NUMIGU-249041 format. One record per residue (C-alpha): residue in one letter; x, y, z. Coordinates in steps of 0.001 Angstrom, whole numbers, padded with zeros to 6 digits, always signed. Layout:
// NUMIGU-249041
AXYZ/...
***
This chain:
// NUMIGU-249041
X-025280+010394+028979/X-022447+011320+031331/X-021565+014226+029075/X-025145+015522+029229/X-025049+015599+033028/X-021917+017727+032836/X-023665+020287+030648/X-022769+018912+027183/X-025558+019442+024656/X-025352+016855+021808/X-027598+019039+019642/X-025140+021938+019957/X-021742+020304+020350/X-019806+023590+020054/X-021856+025417+022685/X-019707+026610+025643/X-016752+024635+024316/X-013577+025738+026101/X-010900+023595+024403/X-009682+022830+020889/X-009492+019096+021544/X-010682+016991+018636/X-010756+017569+014887/X-012400+020494+013191/X-015455+019860+011045/X-014352+018297+007758/X-016285+020820+005654/X-013810+023494+006735/X-011228+021759+004564/X-013307+021728+001365/X-012383+024153-001413/X-015384+026496-001895/X-016255+024955-005277/X-016320+021460-003731/X-018463+022589-000801/X-020882+024430-003057/X-021419+021453-005390/X-021396+018584-002918/X-023595+015756-004213/X-024029+017416-007615/X-021023+016168-009587/X-022012+014741-012973/X-018822+013280-014424/X-015069+013625-014616/X-012474+013353-017355/X-008708+012935-017485/X-007405+015831-019567/X-003815+014578-019566/X-001807+012291-017289/X-002163+013643-013767/X-004814+016249-014602/X-008548+015701-014043/X-011638+017855-014397/X-014858+017230-012484/X-018028+018851-013840/X-021069+019675-011699/X-024761+019912-012547/X-024425+023638-011914/X-021770+023975-014619/X-018990+024544-012086/X-015727+022724-012697/X-012845+021767-010466/X-009456+020949-011968/X-007212+018540-010068/X-003474+018137-010570/X-002223+014904-009008/X+001422+014506-008049/X+003271+011573-006571/X+004099+011895-002904/X+006055+009834-000418/X+004538+008033+002535/X+007269+009383+004802/X+007755+013134+004470/X+009964+015657+006170/X+008526+018771+007779/X+010280+020941+005169/X+008646+018931+002361/X+005190+019348+003904/X+005840+023078+004292/X+006698+023272+000600/X+003470+021448-000257/X+001559+023975+001861/X+003366+026840+000161/X+002281+025557-003275/X-001315+025193-002080/X-001285+028731-000707/X+000187+030109-003927/X-002130+028397-006423/X-005098+026811-004620/X-006166+029252-001887/X-004531+026898+000626/X-006574+023804-000254/X-005212+020343-001141/X-005918+016703-000429/X-003971+013487+000016/X-005147+010280-001669/X-005055+006808-000148/X-002046+005994-002359/X+000136+008810-001032/X-000573+011200-003911/X-001095+014910-003350/X-003904+016579-005276/X-003942+020327-005842/X-007380+021643-006847/X-008230+024864-008681/X-011556+026197-009950/X-010411+027568-013289/X-008630+026037-016271/X-006316+029010-016678/X-004795+028197-013275/X-003789+024661-014283/X-000789+025373-016513/X+000993+027744-014073/X+000430+025162-011313/X+001920+022322-013380/X+004911+024447-014425/X+005578+025381-010813/X+005320+021751-009652/X+007626+020382-012331/X+010206+023119-011797/X+010820+021957-008225/X+013542+019310-008031/X+015788+017710-005461/X+019517+018405-005438/X+020100+015163-007368/X+017806+016331-010177/X+014722+014188-009529/X+011221+015661-009396/X+009869+016658-006016/X+006314+016712-007371/X+005978+014520-010490/X+002586+014944-012172/X+000862+011679-013099/X-000637+008551-011568/X-004008+008657-013345/X-005805+006460-015868/X-004115+003617-017724/X-000727+003926-016091/X+001158+002976-012953/X-000367+004312-009776/X+001759+005538-006915/X+002913+002583-004804/X+001088+002298-001503/X+003340+000715+001104/X+003885-000090+004737/X+006590+001025+007186/X+009540-001268+006508/X+012792-001070+008392/X+012387+002563+009355/X+009510+002100+011823/X+008186-001460+012022/X+009613-004204+014225/X+008647-007289+012152/X+009495-006461+008505/X+011174-008971+006225/X+012135-006234+003773/X+012265-002474+003694/X+009346-000460+002350/X+010644+002944+001263/X+013774+001436-000352/X+012161-001109-002706/X+009335+001339-003482/X+011783+004054-004511/X+013754+001552-006621/X+010599+000161-008248/X+009154+003593-009004/X+012453+004607-010609/X+012054+001854-013215/X+008287+002471-013567/X+008474+006259-013534/X+007733+006751-017245/X+004484+004831-016839/X+003545+006958-013838/X+003840+009999-016087/X+002077+008388-019073/X-001062+006365-019829/X+000201+003805-022363/X-000908+000650-020522/X-004115-001283-021314/X-005592-000280-017938/X-004474+001070-014586/X-001821-001008-012841/X-001798-000833-009066/X+001472-001704-007343/X+001658-002217-003581/X+004202-003300-000989/X+003809-004933+002412/X+006998-005556+004346/X+005729-008766+005998/X+002861-011191+005541/X+000771-009528+008233/X+000098-007252+005274/X-000909-003859+006556/X-000517-002970+002871/X-002958-003847+000077/X-000890-006569-001548/X-003624-009212-001412/X-005558-007419-004187/X-003019-005498-006288/X-002028-005950-009924/X+001595-006292-008831/X+002441-006838-005178/X+005783-006811-003379/X+005663-008796-000141/X+008379-009123+002481/X+008649-012740+003620/X+010346-014449+006562/X+011450-018045+005956/X+012733-018995+009390/X+010939-019308+012756/X+011794-016891+015571/X+014980-017349+017564/X+014631-017929+021311/X+016678-015849+023720/X+016040-018216+026636/X+018257-016297+029021/X+016057-013204+029013/X+012706-014488+027755/X+011010-014972+031115/X+012513-011726+032430/X+011238-009597+029539/X+008015-011320+028467/X+004666-012520+029684/X+004940-016091+028421/X+001153-016741+028249/X+000719-013530+026238/X+003344-014540+023674/X+001874-018031+023351/X-001675-016754+022893/X-000506-014345+020161/X+000394-017245+017855/X-002368-017785+015245/X-001247-021357+014420/X-000680-022697+017967/X+002996-023251+017221/X+004141-022179+020696/X+003943-023881+024078/X+005505-023248+027486/X+008629-025199+028373/X+011550-025263+030778/X+015149-025084+029582/X+018505-025576+031248/X+020775-022537+030926/X+024114-022184+032743/X+023059-024624+035427/X+019655-023002+035991/X+016169-024143+035013/X+014357-021294+033252/X+010770-020828+032124/X+010695-020340+028363/X+008824-021158+025153/X+009199-024049+022716/X+008252-023693+019067/X+006907-026339+016714/X+008689-025264+013548/X+006366-026997+011097/X+003404-025015+012420/X+005117-021605+012299/X+004022-019270+009501/X+006692-016631+010309/X+004212-013849+011033/X+006096-012266+013932/X+003079-011935+016226/X+005047-013583+019033/X+007878-011063+018611/X+005323-008273+018900/X+004471-009606+022336/X+007969-010718+023297/X+011205-009023+022156/X+013189-012107+023190/X+011841-013940+020128/X+013404-012005+017194/X+012466-013051+013677/X+014700-010981+011384/X+017365-012984+009553/X+019708-011875+006786/X+019496-015085+004731/X+015940-016019+005609/X+014276-012693+004844/X+013427-011500+001360/X+010711-010620-001143/X+007845-012506-002770/X+006183-011089-005902/X+002441-011522-006351/X+000349-010663-009397/X-003231-010419-010582/X-005266-008987-007731/X-007895-006285-008075/X-010874-004815-006234/X-012770-003627-009292/X-015906-005361-010591/X-015225-004199-014148/X-015064-007036-016740/X-014586-009688-014041/X-015040-010276-010331/X-012502-009066-007770/X-009410-011253-007570/X-006797-012133-005002/X-003133-011803-005939/X-001191-014988-006722/X+002460-015723-005994/X+004590-015694-009170/X+008099-015294-007726/X+008571-017334-004566/X+011645-015599-003162/X+014094-012819-004026/X+016854-011944-001540/X+017002-008456-000087/X+019478-006521-002238/X+019650-003129-000586/X+019892-000363-001535/X+018476-000773-005081/X+016858-004271-005123/X+017908-004956-008765/X+016424-008480-009059/X+013056-007323-007701/X+012825-004287-009977/X+013936-006298-013017/X+011150-008853-012470/X+008541-006111-011989/X+009710-004344-015138/X+009406-007583-017163/X+005848-008124-015931/X+004794-004578-016827/X+006391-004721-020290/X+004827-008107-021116/X+001431-006910-019891/X+001697-003680-021874/X+002588-005511-025070/X+000057-008330-024926/X-003056-007368-022930/X-006269-006129-024513/X-007551-002632-023833/X-009082-002315-020348/X-007734-005699-019174/X-006108-005677-015765/X-003019-007831-015188/X-004965-010717-013626/X-007559-010712-016412/X-004808-010814-019008/X-003083-013731-017235/X-006329-015693-016995/X-007171-015085-020667/X-003834-016289-022012/X-003359-018911-019281/X-000950-018711-016379/X+001518-021008-018173/X+001927-018464-020969/X+002036-015653-018408/X+005208-017154-016930/X+006707-017587-020412/X+005925-014051-021534/X+007229-012519-018288/X+010342-014748-018350/X+009634-016009-014845/X+010563-019447-013569/X+007598-021679-012722/X+007606-024426-010085/X+004780-026635-008840/X+004980-024818-005499/X+003329-021809-007178/X+000126-023691-008051/X-002799-022026-006298/X-004570-024980-004662/X-006134-023112-001726/X-009873-023673-001758/X-011361-022786+001597/X-015184-023062+001685/X-015355-019276+002043/X-013609-019025-001332/X-016856-020216-002912/X-019385-018572-000623/X-018144-015018-000123/X-020254-012557-002089/X-017322-010510-003290/X-018928-009039-006362/X-022106-007762-007976/X-021558-010357-010697/X-022567-013448-008724/X-025757-015415-009444/X-027967-017149-006897/
***
């Protein structure tokens, strides 16, 4: 109510407003055809890979051309996107949650010129700036985290492996030959600010060594209680160490309790986690959010460790390519990767994908919540 006492009227939030602080109303960003038909859309169809049409009860249609975008974009690239939207779409566009850009037009005769313009724009090396695709029974754009460029705890890069993986999967981004959609995601560490716990194919950066202790500077740079309390497995405790004839306050780590998450490093830069030999990639398979055919599934580890092989990550991309090809050749129509693996059996999944199996990959986690969470509309009381 403090705002009311200062003259703010919650019923008329724009009244006497003297600043531009805060976002504009979201309806200002709707294309007119979207705003006019809000809540009245009947159905949509995929006309070709990357091109959708939504049909309203009023008979209005909106045509969407989806192109793959990058999570990290330069200002010049964003300006070019805006230029395309101004030229073809009256300035309107939207970004999807998987880093795609969608250009929307209200007439079918505007679609072909838009596609031709998008596919004519290429980088100096010859690759597409705006590849059209990512819809239906194909590879979706890879959603990913920050990696080495921004984050402080990654075990692998994000943009690098994603670029390398999409290069080998690019044909299936542009086509719809797979049995169903195949969502690929990357998280650069197991804190997983990416969606790898529920993706068809997931690339996960993984640390294998506990943090190193810089005892000389730890107490000078860090709040020791804060670093200790950040550990989710209680692997840290306060200790005193002898260093160059001095007794210093520091932290001791119980290695067998450490899960290599990097939370302590977030709180204390004198506990670095990155390690050339210890860091690498885990591949997970079979997750999904959809309720179609079967209940939602968590991803399962199928490749326990692949070293970081910058800049092209050949072992990682080769394994992903094998999984996609085996899935494409053997799955039934509409089956997601996890449903296919469960139908044929995980033993045959490893054989068909030419992946090595060890007993360490057996999924024996059965927390009580595993049985009690109502994750799906398909459960029975």
